[in-house]
N, C-alpha and C positions, 0 to 999 in steps of 0.2 A: 184486549189483545195488544194494546200499545206497549205494554211492558216487555213484549217479546220481539219488538221491532229491532232489527239488527242481529237477531239470533237465527239459527237454522230453522226455527219454527216459522219465521216470516217468509221463508223461501218456499217455492212450489215443489218441495220434495218430500213433504210429509202429508199424511192423511188427516182429515178432520178428527178422526179418533185419536191420533197421536197428539194433536194440538190440545184436545180436551184432557187427555191423560197428563200431559206436561203441565197444563194449567192447574190441575188438581194437585200435582206434586208440589208446585211452588206455593200453592195456597196452604197445604199441610205444613210445609217447612216454615212458612211465615207464622202460622198459628202456634206451632211449637216454640219457635224462637221468642215470640211475643209473650207466650205464657210463662216460659222460664225466665225471661227478662223481668217480668212483673214480680215473679216469685223472688228473684234475687234482690230487687228493690225493696220488697217488703221485709225480706230477711235482714237487710242492712239496717233497718230501722229498729231492730230488736237489740236493746242495750244489755250488756253484761256487767258484772260487778267490777272487774279490773278497770283501772284508769290509766290512760296514756299520759295525761297531764292533769293539772288542777281542775279543769272544767270538762274534760272529754273522757267519757267511758268508752271502752271497747265495744264494738257491735259484733253481731254474729257473723257477718260476712268477713270482717277483718280476722276474726278468730279462726274461721274455717280456712281462710287463705293461709294464715300462719301455720295451721296444723298440716295443711297440704305440703307446704315447703319442708317443715321439720320432719314429719313422719316419713315422707318419701326419701329424704336424704339419709335419715337414720336406718331405714330399711335397706337401702342400697349399701350402706356401710356395714351393717351388722348381719343382714340375712339375704345377701344378694343371690345366693343359690337356692334359698328355701322359699322366698316370697316374691310375689308379683308386685313390683314397685308401682306400676301403672294402676293396678287395682287399688293399692293403698291410697294413691292420690285421689281416686274417684270416691272411695269411701270417706275420706277426710272432707271432701267438698259437701257431701250430703249428710254427714253424721249428726248434725244438729237441726235438720229440717223439721223435725217434730216440734221444735220450739216455735214454729210459725203458728201452731195451734195452742201451745201451752205457755209460751214465753220462757225466758230464762229463769232459773231458780238458783238462789245463792245457797250453796251446799257446804260451805267451809266448816260449819259446826254440825253437819249431819252425821248421824251414826248409821250403822248397818240397817236398822229398822227404818229410819227416815229415807235412806236411799231406795230400799225396797218399795216403800210407799210411792215415792216419786216415779219409779219405774212402772209400777202398776197403773198409775194415773196416765202416764204417757202412752202405755199400751192401749188404753181405752180409746184414745183418739187416733192411734196409728192407722187403723183401718180406713177411717175417713180420709186421711191425708193421702194414703196410698191410692185410693180411688180417684183422687183429684190430680195426681201427678202423671206426666207422660210415662209410657211403659218402661223405658230403660232406667229413668231416674227412680221410678217406683221400685224396680228390681234391685237397684243398688241399695236403696234405703232399707228394703226388706232384708236383704242379706246382711247389711251392717247391724240392724237391730237384732237379728237372730244370733249374732256373735258365735257362729259355728265354724267359720273359716279363720285361719291364722291371721290373715291380713286385716280382718275386721277387729279381731282381738288386739292386734298391734296398734291400730289407730286409736282404739279406746284407751290403751295404756299410755301412749304418747300424749294424748289429750290431757292427761293429769299433770303433765309438766308445764303446760302453757300458762295457767294462772300464776304460777310462781315466777315464771320468766317475765311476765308483764309486771308483776309486783316489783321485781328487781329493777327492770328497765324503766318502769313508769312510776306511778304514784301509789305504790302498794301500802306505804305507811298510812296514807289517808284512808284507804280502803279498810285496813285493819281497825283503825280507830273509829271511823264513822259508821261503817257498815256492820262490823262484827264486834265492836266494843272491846277490842284488844288494845290495851294501853301499856303493857309491860312485856318484856321479852320472855319472862317465865311462862306467862299465859300463852304467848305465841308458841313457844316450844312444846308446851303440853298439848296444844291443839294440833300442831304439826305431827307430834308423835302418834296421836290417834289416827290422823289422816294417812300418814305414811304406813302405819301398820295395816290399815284396810287395803291400801294399794299394793303393798308387798304380798299380802295374802291373795288378793284377787288376780294378780298378774305375775305370779312366781315364774312363769315360763319365759319372762323377759327380764332377766336379772340386771342387764345393763340399764334398762329403763328405770327399774326400781332404784338402782344405785344413783342414777342421775337425779331422780326425784329427791332422794335423801340429801344429796349434795346441794341442790338448788335451795332446799328448805334451810339448810345450814347457812348458806350464803346470805339469804334474805334475813335470817335471824340476826346475823352479825351486823348487817346494815341497819336493821331496825334498832338494835341495842345501841349502836354508835350514835344514831340520830337522837334517841331518847336521852342520852347523857349530855348532849350539847346544851 
């Protein structure tokens, strides 16, 4: 009871039943906060392919924070009347939680068949993760994974922009050479063409995002080519 000293619970105006109920509420809140705090710490230890600098790869927590910022702002700019920006922020936060079970997968060279296989493997573990998460977090992840509402679709589309953004701002050239074996601009452009075609087909309802992806790929290809010629 010491934790309640100085609160109204310590005063002689509440019943024993109310004290017990309040104690349980605090206990539940502390449990949820600790559980999700531990989840976030574990999430932050999952490395992704993109590099911020020579030695540092992006982690999943950083990626999800970036997506939350970018997707929310773009939704407000492009679809303020049609979409719930707050829901987009929440979907972005949870969108990669499945990787706590599976880890991150490098998909730069993946084709449609490879992506389908990845999706199927993730779905096999999704149920276990949903059962482990607190109710609202589980609900958000379930809704995102179902890809049935526009906000979830939008988050997934914007997610495709971020690796190229980090390649431009970070050490993308090192990622291309060492992780994907891309050593010349022609190979890079050919890979980007396949990637962009898949994204344009999958997210045709968001033409501005598809256009942004194409532009970002072109910008990185120019930077990659300039660097290779030095």
